[in-house]
Short mmCIF file of the C-alpha atoms (twelve columns), coordinates in Angstrom:
data_MODEL
# 
_entry.id   MODEL 
# 
loop_
_atom_site.group_PDB 
_atom_site.id 
_atom_site.type_symbol 
_atom_site.label_atom_id 
_atom_site.label_alt_id 
_atom_site.label_comp_id 
_atom_site.label_asym_id 
_atom_site.label_seq_id 
_atom_site.Cartn_x 
_atom_site.Cartn_y 
_atom_site.Cartn_z 
_atom_site.pdbx_PDB_model_num 
ATOM 1   C CA . MET A 1   -4.608 -16.632 -19.401 1 
ATOM 2   C CA . ALA A 2   -2.520 -14.141 -21.363 1 
ATOM 3   C CA . ASP A 3   -5.313 -11.576 -21.421 1 
ATOM 4   C CA . ASN A 4   -5.800 -11.564 -17.615 1 
ATOM 5   C CA . PRO A 5   -5.612 -7.875  -16.585 1 
ATOM 6   C CA . GLY A 6   -4.637 -8.718  -13.013 1 
ATOM 7   C CA . GLU A 7   -6.351 -8.043  -9.747  1 
ATOM 8   C CA . PRO A 8   -8.815 -5.167  -10.301 1 
ATOM 9   C CA . ASN A 9   -8.740 -4.117  -6.633  1 
ATOM 10  C CA . LEU A 10  -4.956 -3.803  -6.695  1 
ATOM 11  C CA . LEU A 11  -5.052 -1.763  -9.893  1 
ATOM 12  C CA . ALA A 12  -7.711 0.521   -8.418  1 
ATOM 13  C CA . ALA A 13  -5.628 1.062   -5.278  1 
ATOM 14  C CA . LEU A 14  -2.529 1.842   -7.344  1 
ATOM 15  C CA . ALA A 15  -4.527 4.276   -9.482  1 
ATOM 16  C CA . LYS A 16  -5.603 6.139   -6.328  1 
ATOM 17  C CA . LEU A 17  -1.977 6.360   -5.141  1 
ATOM 18  C CA . ALA A 18  -0.636 7.620   -8.477  1 
ATOM 19  C CA . PRO A 19  -1.200 11.347  -7.726  1 
ATOM 20  C CA . LEU A 20  0.724  10.946  -4.467  1 
ATOM 21  C CA . THR A 21  3.841  9.563   -6.170  1 
ATOM 22  C CA . PRO A 22  5.678  12.923  -6.400  1 
ATOM 23  C CA . GLY A 23  5.021  13.620  -2.734  1 
ATOM 24  C CA . ILE A 24  6.209  10.165  -1.728  1 
ATOM 25  C CA . ALA A 25  9.338  10.741  -3.794  1 
ATOM 26  C CA . GLY A 26  9.895  14.074  -2.029  1 
ATOM 27  C CA . ALA A 27  9.459  12.446  1.356   1 
ATOM 28  C CA . VAL A 28  11.926 9.678   0.573   1 
ATOM 29  C CA . MET A 29  14.407 12.000  -1.136  1 
ATOM 30  C CA . SER A 30  14.595 14.303  1.848   1 
ATOM 31  C CA . MET A 31  15.967 11.489  4.001   1 
ATOM 32  C CA . ALA A 32  19.377 12.862  3.034   1 
ATOM 33  C CA . PHE A 33  18.659 15.896  5.239   1 
ATOM 34  C CA . GLY A 34  18.199 13.766  8.361   1 
ATOM 35  C CA . GLU A 35  21.652 12.226  8.606   1 
ATOM 36  C CA . HIS A 36  21.722 12.770  12.377  1 
ATOM 37  C CA . LEU A 37  18.475 10.825  12.838  1 
ATOM 38  C CA . THR A 38  18.218 7.211   13.907  1 
ATOM 39  C CA . VAL A 39  16.330 4.621   11.874  1 
ATOM 40  C CA . ARG A 40  13.236 5.235   13.980  1 
ATOM 41  C CA . GLY A 41  13.617 8.988   13.495  1 
ATOM 42  C CA . LYS A 42  13.913 8.580   9.735   1 
ATOM 43  C CA . SER A 43  10.875 6.321   9.595   1 
ATOM 44  C CA . LEU A 44  8.872  8.843   11.640  1 
ATOM 45  C CA . SER A 45  10.120 11.566  9.343   1 
ATOM 46  C CA . VAL A 46  8.931  9.645   6.280   1 
ATOM 47  C CA . CYS A 47  5.544  9.104   7.941   1 
ATOM 48  C CA . PHE A 48  5.293  12.827  8.712   1 
ATOM 49  C CA . GLY A 49  6.228  13.663  5.119   1 
ATOM 50  C CA . LEU A 50  3.557  11.290  3.833   1 
ATOM 51  C CA . ALA A 51  1.008  12.803  6.215   1 
ATOM 52  C CA . CYS A 52  1.839  16.226  4.790   1 
ATOM 53  C CA . VAL A 53  1.382  14.813  1.290   1 
ATOM 54  C CA . LEU A 54  -1.999 13.342  2.190   1 
ATOM 55  C CA . TRP A 55  -3.460 16.293  4.093   1 
ATOM 56  C CA . LEU A 56  -1.435 19.449  3.539   1 
ATOM 57  C CA . ALA A 57  -0.769 19.169  -0.201  1 
ATOM 58  C CA . PRO A 58  -4.451 18.984  -1.258  1 
ATOM 59  C CA . ALA A 59  -5.214 22.074  0.830   1 
ATOM 60  C CA . VAL A 60  -2.298 23.997  -0.682  1 
ATOM 61  C CA . ILE A 61  -3.309 22.929  -4.192  1 
ATOM 62  C CA . ALA A 62  -6.931 23.980  -3.555  1 
ATOM 63  C CA . LEU A 63  -5.826 27.385  -2.247  1 
ATOM 64  C CA . LEU A 64  -3.463 27.825  -5.159  1 
ATOM 65  C CA . GLY A 65  -6.215 26.808  -7.570  1 
ATOM 66  C CA . ALA A 66  -8.528 29.411  -6.055  1 
ATOM 67  C CA . VAL A 67  -6.101 32.239  -6.772  1 
ATOM 68  C CA . TRP A 68  -4.613 30.868  -10.012 1 
ATOM 69  C CA . PRO A 69  -5.090 33.714  -12.511 1 
ATOM 70  C CA . TRP A 70  -5.002 31.607  -15.730 1 
ATOM 71  C CA . GLY A 71  -8.011 29.338  -15.257 1 
ATOM 72  C CA . HIS A 72  -7.438 25.791  -14.072 1 
ATOM 73  C CA . ILE A 73  -4.201 24.923  -12.335 1 
ATOM 74  C CA . PRO A 74  -1.964 22.706  -14.505 1 
ATOM 75  C CA . PRO A 75  -1.362 19.154  -13.231 1 
ATOM 76  C CA . GLU A 76  2.396  19.758  -13.291 1 
ATOM 77  C CA . VAL A 77  2.013  22.517  -10.721 1 
ATOM 78  C CA . GLY A 78  -0.059 20.212  -8.526  1 
ATOM 79  C CA . ARG A 79  2.587  17.496  -8.732  1 
ATOM 80  C CA . ALA A 80  5.328  20.005  -7.911  1 
ATOM 81  C CA . VAL A 81  3.392  21.276  -4.893  1 
ATOM 82  C CA . THR A 82  2.860  17.682  -3.739  1 
ATOM 83  C CA . PHE A 83  6.575  16.922  -4.120  1 
ATOM 84  C CA . LEU A 84  7.628  20.052  -2.253  1 
ATOM 85  C CA . THR A 85  5.083  19.427  0.510   1 
ATOM 86  C CA . GLY A 86  6.483  15.948  1.162   1 
ATOM 87  C CA . LEU A 87  9.999  17.346  1.145   1 
ATOM 88  C CA . PHE A 88  8.982  20.188  3.463   1 
ATOM 89  C CA . GLY A 89  7.242  17.851  5.915   1 
ATOM 90  C CA . MET A 90  10.278 15.653  6.334   1 
ATOM 91  C CA . ILE A 91  12.692 18.547  6.669   1 
ATOM 92  C CA . VAL A 92  10.507 20.191  9.314   1 
ATOM 93  C CA . LEU A 93  10.300 17.003  11.353  1 
ATOM 94  C CA . ALA A 94  14.045 16.408  11.016  1 
ATOM 95  C CA . GLY A 95  14.569 19.850  12.532  1 
ATOM 96  C CA . LEU A 96  12.021 19.287  15.281  1 
ATOM 97  C CA . VAL A 97  13.372 15.926  16.464  1 
ATOM 98  C CA . PRO A 98  16.354 17.370  18.412  1 
ATOM 99  C CA . TRP A 99  14.064 19.895  20.078  1 
ATOM 100 C CA . LEU A 100 11.494 17.204  20.931  1 
ATOM 101 C CA . THR A 101 14.252 15.034  22.378  1 
ATOM 102 C CA . LYS A 102 15.356 17.914  24.583  1 
ATOM 103 C CA . VAL A 103 11.802 18.590  25.724  1 
ATOM 104 C CA . ALA A 104 11.169 14.913  26.418  1 
ATOM 105 C CA . GLY A 105 14.325 14.758  28.535  1 
ATOM 106 C CA . ASP A 106 13.475 17.814  30.646  1 
ATOM 107 C CA . PRO A 107 9.986  19.182  29.905  1 
ATOM 108 C CA . LEU A 108 10.103 21.603  32.843  1 
ATOM 109 C CA . ALA A 109 13.053 23.416  31.276  1 
ATOM 110 C CA . LEU A 110 10.577 25.211  28.994  1 
ATOM 111 C CA . LEU A 111 8.722  26.741  31.915  1 
ATOM 112 C CA . LYS A 112 10.054 30.038  33.121  1 
ATOM 113 C CA . VAL A 113 8.328  31.073  36.263  1 
ATOM 114 C CA . ARG A 114 8.840  34.436  37.852  1 
ATOM 115 C CA . ILE A 115 7.833  34.648  41.462  1 
ATOM 116 C CA . THR A 116 7.211  38.090  42.859  1 
ATOM 117 C CA . THR A 117 6.342  39.056  46.360  1 
ATOM 118 C CA . GLY A 118 3.505  41.353  47.252  1 
ATOM 119 C CA . GLU A 119 5.895  43.900  48.719  1 
ATOM 120 C CA . GLY A 120 6.314  47.097  46.775  1 
# 
């Protein structure tokens, strides 16, 4: 009993999430920037930050690795990029929420139509 390593599926899932830990920390830490958001807004902001960590951070790391002049990119740089991407994603959404609320309230306010007559 003492040498039971635990559930192997759970350990495998946690091992896959380990590289995302800095990005998750960045997403959660940036909740301080959304003090004007409601609980639903903060939860959406965290989800957007995590989405940036999952999809945007690997692309940024791959692009950075392609132009990295000293061989392979160090893992510390990858973790820093992941952290900053999660932080960036949440801050961007926190800034977009007031604008989205305004658009949702009056979506036609964005349209500016200029009507001209055919007369010269």
